[in-house]
Backbone as numpy.savetxt, mean C-alpha at the origin, in Angstrom:
# Nx Ny Nz CAx CAy CAz Cx Cy Cz
4.79 14.02 15.75 4.26 12.61 15.35 4.72 12.40 14.01
4.33 13.13 12.91 4.28 13.09 11.67 5.86 12.96 11.37
6.94 13.26 11.97 8.32 13.28 11.72 8.84 11.90 12.44
8.40 11.45 13.45 8.48 10.21 14.03 7.88 9.00 12.94
6.97 9.51 12.55 6.24 8.32 11.55 7.23 8.37 10.28
7.25 9.58 9.48 8.45 9.48 8.47 9.98 8.87 8.64
10.28 9.33 9.79 11.69 8.70 10.19 11.66 7.33 10.19
10.41 6.30 10.85 9.97 5.30 11.06 9.71 4.50 9.67
9.39 5.27 8.62 9.10 4.79 7.18 10.65 4.66 6.70
11.15 5.94 6.87 12.45 5.64 6.14 13.58 4.72 6.58
13.66 4.52 8.14 14.19 3.11 8.62 13.61 1.78 7.89
12.37 1.94 7.92 11.76 0.50 7.52 12.05 0.40 5.65
12.67 1.40 5.16 12.71 1.41 3.81 13.97 0.73 3.76
14.93 1.71 4.64 16.49 0.92 4.36 16.57 -0.59 5.04
15.56 -0.88 5.67 15.74 -2.29 6.01 15.10 -3.36 4.95
14.25 -2.49 4.26 13.51 -3.27 3.08 14.87 -3.61 1.81
15.46 -2.57 1.72 16.46 -2.48 0.62 17.64 -3.22 0.90
18.11 -3.81 2.47 19.04 -4.55 3.09 18.57 -6.17 2.97
17.26 -6.05 3.09 16.45 -7.39 3.10 16.20 -7.98 1.69
16.44 -7.28 0.52 16.28 -7.50 -0.57 17.57 -8.50 -1.18
18.53 -7.93 -0.26 19.89 -8.99 -0.91 20.23 -9.95 0.17
19.38 -10.14 1.02 19.34 -11.34 2.03 18.19 -12.51 1.62
18.39 -13.74 2.21 17.16 -14.94 2.18 16.39 -14.35 3.18
15.04 -14.43 2.54 13.78 -13.84 3.38 13.74 -14.83 4.78
13.83 -14.11 5.98 13.43 -15.03 7.09 12.76 -14.15 8.00
11.77 -13.26 7.43 10.68 -12.50 8.13 9.79 -13.59 8.82
9.72 -13.28 9.97 8.33 -13.85 10.77 7.82 -12.75 11.55
6.37 -12.86 11.33 5.75 -11.74 12.05 6.00 -12.06 13.94
6.34 -10.69 14.17 5.83 -10.84 15.84 4.48 -10.74 16.50
3.69 -10.57 15.77 2.31 -10.70 16.02 1.65 -11.36 14.90
1.16 -12.41 14.92 0.49 -13.26 13.63 -0.80 -12.82 13.55
-1.37 -12.48 14.81 -2.75 -11.80 14.37 -2.81 -10.44 13.61
-1.99 -9.55 14.35 -1.92 -8.60 13.64 -1.43 -8.89 12.19
-0.67 -9.31 11.68 -0.12 -9.88 10.55 -1.42 -10.06 9.66
-2.16 -11.17 10.17 -3.37 -11.71 9.53 -4.36 -10.42 9.11
-4.69 -9.64 10.57 -5.48 -8.36 10.16 -5.00 -7.55 9.13
-3.88 -7.10 9.24 -3.52 -6.33 7.81 -3.36 -6.64 6.30
-2.76 -8.09 6.43 -3.02 -8.79 5.26 -4.37 -8.62 4.73
-5.46 -8.85 5.66 -7.06 -8.79 5.08 -7.20 -7.43 4.91
-6.55 -6.32 5.50 -7.04 -4.72 5.08 -6.19 -4.71 3.83
-5.23 -4.97 3.53 -4.58 -4.85 2.03 -5.42 -5.43 1.03
-5.89 -6.89 1.53 -6.61 -7.64 0.32 -7.89 -6.66 0.16
-8.65 -6.11 1.13 -9.90 -5.17 0.96 -9.62 -4.40 0.31
-8.13 -3.34 0.51 -8.01 -2.16 -0.42 -7.60 -2.64 -1.92
-6.99 -3.76 -1.96 -6.54 -4.05 -3.16 -7.95 -4.75 -4.31
-8.67 -5.36 -3.51 -9.89 -5.79 -4.29 -10.39 -4.68 -4.51
-10.83 -3.79 -3.81 -11.58 -2.53 -4.28 -10.74 -1.65 -5.41
-9.37 -1.94 -5.27 -9.00 -1.16 -6.57 -8.84 -1.94 -7.55
-9.12 -3.06 -7.67 -9.09 -4.12 -8.94 -10.49 -4.31 -9.40
-11.39 -3.93 -8.97 -12.65 -3.97 -8.93 -13.09 -2.29 -9.35
-12.43 -1.23 -9.10 -12.44 -0.05 -9.23 -13.89 0.38 -8.12
-13.50 -0.14 -6.99 -14.67 -0.02 -5.92 -14.44 1.53 -5.67
-14.95 2.69 -5.87 -14.56 3.86 -5.43 -15.17 3.60 -3.46
-16.46 3.50 -3.09 -16.77 3.71 -2.01 -15.85 3.00 -1.01
-15.40 1.82 -1.21 -14.52 0.86 -0.28 -13.41 1.55 -0.09
-12.92 2.14 -1.33 -11.55 2.87 -1.48 -11.46 4.06 -0.45
-12.67 4.67 -0.51 -12.90 5.97 0.27 -13.05 5.79 1.85
-13.49 4.54 2.26 -13.63 3.92 3.46 -12.34 3.61 4.26
-11.30 3.00 3.11 -10.12 2.32 3.47 -8.95 3.30 4.10
-9.05 4.61 3.19 -7.90 5.57 3.65 -8.62 6.54 4.57
-7.69 6.88 5.26 -8.08 8.13 6.46 -8.07 9.47 5.65
-8.93 10.28 6.28 -9.34 11.67 5.47 -8.05 12.19 5.71
-6.89 12.09 6.49 -5.95 12.58 6.90 -4.46 12.06 6.55
-5.01 11.17 5.15 -3.94 10.47 4.37 -2.90 11.11 3.95
-1.87 10.82 3.71 -0.53 11.08 3.04 -0.08 10.28 1.63
-0.10 10.54 0.61 0.19 9.49 -0.23 1.40 10.01 -0.83
2.72 9.24 -0.80 3.97 9.59 -1.31 4.13 8.64 -2.27
4.46 8.99 -3.69 4.61 8.33 -5.06 5.86 8.90 -5.65
6.90 8.14 -5.78 8.04 8.57 -6.29 7.85 9.21 -7.94
6.43 8.55 -8.46 6.51 9.05 -9.85 5.54 10.10 -9.79
4.56 10.63 -8.50 3.79 11.58 -9.02 3.70 12.63 -7.42
4.64 12.52 -6.88 4.71 13.72 -5.47 3.75 13.16 -4.33
3.63 13.93 -3.80 2.31 13.76 -2.56 1.12 14.50 -2.58
0.03 13.44 -2.13 -1.34 13.56 -2.32 -2.12 13.79 -0.79
-3.21 14.40 -0.76 -3.77 14.42 0.17 -4.97 13.34 0.02
-5.95 13.49 0.68 -6.87 12.21 0.51 -8.09 12.35 -0.67
-8.04 13.87 -0.72 -9.31 14.23 -2.00 -8.37 14.30 -3.14
-6.97 14.42 -3.38 -6.34 13.97 -4.61 -6.15 12.63 -4.76
-5.73 12.10 -3.51 -5.58 10.48 -3.81 -6.90 10.06 -4.47
-7.97 10.33 -3.91 -9.24 9.79 -4.29 -9.71 9.94 -6.06
-9.26 11.55 -6.27 -9.46 12.00 -7.66 -8.46 11.13 -8.46
-7.22 11.17 -8.65 -6.01 10.20 -9.14 -6.85 8.46 -9.26
-7.37 8.15 -8.12 -7.81 6.34 -8.37 -8.73 6.81 -9.73
-9.72 7.69 -9.31 -11.01 7.66 -10.22 -10.51 8.09 -11.55
-9.45 8.92 -12.09 -8.96 9.18 -13.37 -8.13 7.90 -13.58
-7.44 7.29 -12.70 -6.57 5.97 -13.33 -7.67 5.05 -13.95
-9.15 4.68 -12.98 -9.49 4.02 -13.56 -10.58 4.12 -14.74
-10.66 5.31 -15.12 -11.13 6.08 -16.27 -10.48 5.75 -17.35
-8.86 5.90 -16.99 -8.18 5.61 -18.39 -7.53 4.27 -18.42
-8.22 3.40 -17.41 -7.75 2.12 -17.65 -9.02 1.13 -17.54
-10.12 2.03 -18.16 -11.48 1.11 -18.19 -11.33 -0.37 -18.57
-10.57 -0.49 -19.64 -10.52 -1.61 -20.71 -9.19 -2.40 -20.37
-8.28 -1.79 -20.00 -6.77 -2.54 -19.86 -6.66 -3.59 -18.86
-7.72 -3.93 -18.10 -7.60 -5.10 -17.15 -6.44 -4.93 -16.15
-6.38 -3.24 -15.64 -5.61 -2.65 -14.63 -5.82 -3.82 -13.24
-4.73 -4.35 -12.72 -4.70 -4.98 -11.60 -3.79 -5.05 -10.45
-3.59 -5.15 -9.46 -2.74 -5.42 -8.69 -2.40 -6.69 -8.04
-1.42 -7.15 -7.94 -1.06 -8.37 -6.97 -0.15 -8.30 -6.26
-0.33 -8.79 -5.08 0.90 -8.86 -3.94 1.93 -9.91 -4.27
3.05 -9.34 -4.20 4.30 -10.45 -4.51 4.05 -11.43 -3.25
4.13 -12.90 -3.97 3.95 -13.73 -2.61 5.13 -13.71 -1.69
4.90 -13.87 -0.49 6.31 -13.80 0.60 6.75 -12.66 0.68
6.17 -11.26 0.06 7.10 -10.16 0.26 6.10 -9.43 1.57
5.42 -9.73 1.88 4.27 -8.91 3.13 5.23 -9.02 4.29
5.42 -7.61 5.00 5.66 -7.90 6.50 4.72 -6.74 6.94
4.79 -7.02 8.13 3.74 -6.35 9.16 4.43 -6.00 10.60
4.55 -4.84 10.99 5.24 -4.36 11.99 4.32 -3.63 12.90
4.38 -3.97 14.03 3.07 -3.47 15.04 3.60 -2.04 15.49
2.83 -1.06 15.63 3.19 0.27 16.29 2.33 0.70 17.60
3.00 0.55 18.32 2.27 0.44 19.70 1.43 1.92 19.91
0.00 1.80 20.55 -0.32 2.80 20.50 -1.25 3.54 19.44
-0.66 3.18 18.00 -1.26 3.56 16.89 -1.80 2.60 16.06
-1.19 1.64 15.25 -1.38 0.75 14.42 -0.26 -0.34 13.94
0.00 -0.18 12.83 0.79 -1.21 12.19 1.51 -0.49 11.20
2.62 -1.03 10.50 3.26 -0.62 9.45 3.40 -1.78 8.80
3.01 -1.85 7.38 2.97 -2.84 6.32 4.16 -2.56 5.29
4.88 -3.46 4.62 5.84 -3.23 3.60 5.70 -4.40 3.10
5.98 -4.43 1.51 5.84 -5.23 0.60 6.16 -4.80 -0.63
5.77 -6.10 -1.69 6.10 -5.53 -2.95 5.33 -5.87 -3.78
4.45 -5.05 -4.78 3.24 -5.74 -5.79 3.50 -5.50 -6.99
2.77 -6.13 -7.62 2.75 -5.57 -9.39 1.57 -5.16 -9.88
1.77 -4.22 -10.92 0.55 -3.55 -11.36 0.48 -4.09 -12.67
-0.41 -4.76 -13.20 -0.58 -5.52 -14.36 -1.83 -4.84 -15.38
-1.20 -4.71 -16.62 -2.36 -4.03 -17.35 -1.86 -4.36 -18.94
-2.90 -4.40 -19.75 -2.77 -4.55 -21.38 -2.61 -2.91 -21.99
-1.34 -2.90 -22.69 -0.99 -1.67 -23.16 -0.44 -1.84 -24.82
-1.54 -1.61 -25.79 -1.05 -1.71 -27.31 -1.22 -3.51 -27.46
-2.29 -4.25 -26.59 -2.39 -5.55 -26.96 -1.54 -6.51 -26.23
-0.35 -5.56 -25.57 0.62 -6.50 -24.70 0.50 -6.11 -23.29
0.75 -7.18 -22.48 0.80 -7.31 -20.95 1.70 -6.70 -20.64
1.63 -5.50 -19.72 2.37 -4.88 -19.28 2.60 -4.96 -17.64
3.55 -5.17 -17.13 3.80 -5.41 -15.61 4.85 -4.55 -14.64
4.56 -3.85 -13.70 5.53 -2.93 -13.14 5.34 -3.62 -11.60
6.85 -3.69 -11.37 7.04 -4.23 -10.20 7.53 -2.90 -9.06
6.69 -2.75 -8.10 6.99 -1.55 -6.86 6.93 -1.94 -5.78
7.73 -1.19 -4.63 7.42 -1.66 -3.27 6.51 -0.40 -2.85
6.12 -0.89 -1.51 5.28 -0.14 -0.90 5.58 -0.05 0.87
4.85 0.88 1.60 4.77 0.85 2.73 3.49 1.38 2.87
2.78 1.00 3.98 1.64 1.47 4.51 1.57 1.81 5.78
1.03 2.99 6.33 1.00 2.72 7.64 -0.45 3.00 7.80
-0.90 1.90 8.96 -2.15 1.83 9.15 -2.69 2.22 10.88
-3.59 2.81 10.75 -4.08 3.35 12.12 -5.40 2.48 12.76
-5.39 2.15 14.12 -6.57 1.32 14.52 -7.28 2.54 15.39
-8.51 3.02 15.09 -9.41 3.89 15.77 -10.54 3.44 15.95
-11.21 3.13 16.96 -12.45 2.98 17.40 -12.68 1.59 16.57
-11.75 0.79 16.85 -12.00 -0.54 15.71 -11.94 -0.58 14.66
-11.44 0.50 14.04 -11.59 0.38 12.64 -10.35 0.72 12.36
-9.41 -0.03 11.02 -8.36 0.05 10.39 -8.19 1.11 8.99
-7.44 2.28 9.26 -7.26 2.98 7.99 -5.92 3.01 7.77
-5.69 3.36 6.53 -4.37 4.07 5.95 -4.26 5.44 6.04
-3.07 5.75 6.68 -3.18 6.87 6.98 -1.74 7.63 6.39
-0.56 6.86 6.01 0.41 7.11 5.10 0.62 6.20 4.18
0.99 6.41 3.05 1.53 5.47 1.77 2.57 5.94 1.25
3.76 4.78 0.86 4.90 5.46 0.05 4.70 4.29 -1.10
4.82 4.89 -2.09 4.78 3.77 -3.36 6.13 4.07 -3.97
7.03 3.37 -4.34 8.23 3.64 -4.98 8.83 2.22 -6.17
9.22 2.74 -6.97 9.69 2.13 -7.98 9.11 2.28 -9.69
8.32 3.56 -9.66 7.68 3.73 -10.97 8.45 4.20 -12.15
């Protein structure tokens, strides 16, 4: 199952790279699913922006794998530890995440959940100057017992 998910993520990345050079014509196959995942994305990143660890701990699955081209692969415990350390380092920098408008795409994964693809900006002040990093991401969401949780995250462009 893990190999199938990684293959699907690789295909999605290829599609995203190709799509960058094309005019966006994405239309969600399932509008209700798109709205649900967009909501989960906002829950996750509202928690990130407000440094709300209890919400972040709930939105990520305990078997999460977080792939980051700047930091490697992390499990749940390491991911939570990394968030805490990031929040401590950036307590006064105004660190926040903003989804790039129009970049969000959601694809159904029958029998499992959904794949979310998009671009986001991370903004913070450093040496009195606002710094902005633009990155791509893919998140695999699992729906289990009526609860959505992020199980795989790929963050690239650091």
